[in-house]
Each structure stands twice: as C-alpha cells, then as structure tokens.
N, C-alpha and C positions, 0 to 999 in steps of 0.2 A: 912829216905827218906821223903822229904818235900811233902806236899799236893800241888796240882797245885795252881798257883797264883790266878786263878779265884775262887777257892773254898774258899781260905782264905779271899779274898776281899769280896765275897758274904756273908761269915759268919760275918765279921766285920759289914757289912751293916745291917744284921739281928739284931745283938746286939744293934746297934744304934737305929734302928727302934723300938725296944722293950724297949728302955731306959735302957738297961743293961750296956751300955758303952756310955760315952760322945763322941761327935764328935772330941773333942780335943785329947782325949786318942786314939781314933780310928786312927786319922791322924798320931799320933806319932808311933803307932804300925805298921801302913802301911809303914811308912818311914823306920822303922827297918827291916821289911820284904824285902823291895826293896834293902836296903844296904847289907843284908845277901845274897840275890840272886846275886847281882853284885859281891860280894866277892867270892861266890861259883863258879861263871862263870870263875873267874880268876884262881882258883886253881883246877878246874875239868879237868882232862886230856881227850882228845878225845877218843872215842871208836875205838879200833884197831881190825883188823880181826884175825882169828885163822888159823894156818897153820898145815896141817896134812901131814906127810912124811912117806909113807909106800908103799912097792912094791905090796901089795895085795889090789886090788880095793875094795874087800868086806869089808876090815877093814876101808878104807876111807869112804865107804858108811855108815858103822855102826856108826863111830864117827860123821860124818856129821848129821846123823839122831838123835843121842844123843844130839848134840849141838842144833839142831832145837827144840828138845823137851824142852830145857832150854831157848828157844827164842834167840838163837845166829844163825842168818841166814848167817852172813858174814864169810865164811871159804873158804880156798883154799886147794886143794889136789894135791900133786906131788908124783910120784911113783919111783923116783930115786935120788941119791945123788947129781949129777951134777946140775939138775934143782933146787934142794933144795938150794944149795949154791948160785946159780945165783939169785933166787927170793929173798933171804935174803939180797942180795946186792942192790936190787931195792926197797924193800918194808919193812915196819916195821910191826911186829906182836906182840901181847901181850902174847899169849901162843902157844907153838909149841909141837905137838905130834910127837915123833920121834922113828921110828922102828930102832933097832940095825942092823938087817940083811937086807942090801940093796945092789943092784948092783952098780958097779963102785966105789962108796964111801960108807964105812960102817957108822953106826950111830955115832960111836966115832969120826971118821974123820970129819963128818959133824958138830958135836957138837963143836969140836975145831975150825973149820972154823967160825962158827956162833959167838963164844965167843971171838976169838982172832984176826980175820982178820980185819984190819983197815977199809976195805970197807963194812963190815957187818953193817946193820941197825938193827940187831936183838940181839945185845949184851945184852940188858936188858930183852929180852923175857924169860919167864919162860918155860923151856923145860921139858916135861914129857916123859920119856922113855917108850916105849912099848916093853915088853920082855917076852919070854917064860922061863920056869925053867932052861933049859940048859945054858941060857945066863944071869943068875942072877948075876954072878960075874962081867960080863961086865957092867950090869946096875949099880952096886955099883961103879965101876970104873968111869962110866959116871957121877955119883953124885959128885965124887971127882973133875972131870974136870969142872963141873959147871951146871949139870942138877939139876932141882928143885925137881923132884920126879920120881917115876916109877910105872907102872901098869903092872901086870902080865897078860899074855894071857893064856886061854881066860879070858877076862875082865868081871867083874860084873858091873851092872849099879851103884850100891852103891859105889864101889871103884872108878869108873870113876867120878861120881858126886863129891865125896869128894876130889879127887886129882885136878880136874878142878877148883872147887870153891876155894881151897887153893891157887892154882897157880894164878888164876885171881885176887883174893883179894890182894895177896902179890905184884903182879905187879902194880896194880892201887894205892895201899897204898904208895908204894915207889914213884910212879910218882907224887902223890898228895903232898908228903913231899918235893919232889924236887921243885914243883911249889910254895909251900908255902915259901920255902927258898929263891927262886928267888924274890918272892913278898916282903919278908921282906928286902932283900938287896936293893930293890928300895925304901924302906920306912925306911931307917936307922935313919932318923931324928925323927921318932915317937917312943914313948915308947912301945917296943914290948910287955912287960908284960901287959900294959894297953890295948893294942890292942887285945891280947888274951882274957883278961877278958871281954871286950866289946862283942867279938864274942860269948863267952860262955853264957853271959847274954842274948844276942839276940836269940841264939839257944834255950835257956830255954823258952823264950817267945813263940817261934814258936811251941815248943813241947806242951806247955799248950794249945795253940790255936788248935792244931791238936786233942788233947784229947777232948776238948770241941766240936769240929766239929763232932767227932765220936759219942759223947753222943747225940748231936742234931740230927744227921742222924738216929740213932736208934729210936728216939722218933717220927720221921716223919712217 
C-alpha cells in the first residue's frame, strides 16, 4: 500500500532541506511517483458492495456487523431468492454470501442464475455459500457450479474473515489483471517487457521511500 502523496512529497522536501537529496533527484523521484499513481489509477478497479442473501435477518445482521468490523460499510441484505436474482440483474457485487435454504428459489438455483443468466451483472462475483452440516453435500455441489467457498453454520469469526479475505482478494486480483490486459492492448506499440521493468523499478523506489519515511517518523 502506498503512503499518501502528501507524505511522500513532504518527505522529499525534508531530504532536500537537509541536503540529503539534490533538488534534481527529488524532481525525478517525484515525477516517478506521479507516473506510478497515474498508472495505478488506470488499473485499480472501483470498490463494489457486498451482497448477503439469507432468509434469517439475524444472519444478515451478523454478517453486516462482521463486515463493518473490517471497515466494509457498503453491503446489501435480501431475504429471498427472487429479490436476489433481481438485484443481481441491476447491480454488480464483488462478494456474495448465499444461504442454500431459501424460500421461492434455493441457493443452488440462485447461484446458477447469477453465473449463467446473460442479464446477470454478478457473473464475476465470488460467492461464499452459507451452510449447515446437513447441507454440506449441497455446498460441495455449489462449488462445482461456480461458488468460490463455503462457511459452515454456526460460523466462527476466524473462518468468516479467512473466507471473505480470500474471496475479496481473488475478485480484485482478477479485475486488476483484466484492467492491465486492457491497458496493454491500448499500448501495443510499446515494449511490454520494458514497461513492466519500468513499473517494477519505480515500485522499488517508492518502497525505499516508504521505509525511509517510517524510520524518520520513529525518530521524530
């Protein structure tokens, strides 16, 4: 994670003021920082909300609370399959928590709709199945249909955190790779290997700056 632009710029100013870095080197580094930030803006996907599908409001409240504890405020709760399919045709979500035992449409039917319906905007969403022991076989079947993972009920905080983190990282890593591929397609005239090397070198410079900032902050 990059330190805020202001922190890096302030640190560079401090180095120049103390004659640790020349103004010319500082200007070059600052230009590198700006180029990296511009590139990251192009390959960073927007944050998407989380969807919770369960007919038990207490489960919805529990998961909403666990998400807020992880600083994820943007979540939606629906308590039946019909509303779940409908909302997935209108809005995109990154992670979906899906109970298997639901009225009107069960979890497997909803999952198939999400993954195969041409109108679905949630084909890429990582679906985490919520299941009790009697429906474990159905959870495994759901994994075969396209679910990302499952959590047994009653759920532990540790299992929840682990499953959610894996699903979220997998979703955004894939999105980031897709954006990078699109970026590369628009820059076919450039040497892709050289571009990757330049990005890696600039990232190393930023990491070194971050390390120096931390050392400086501890000494203050």
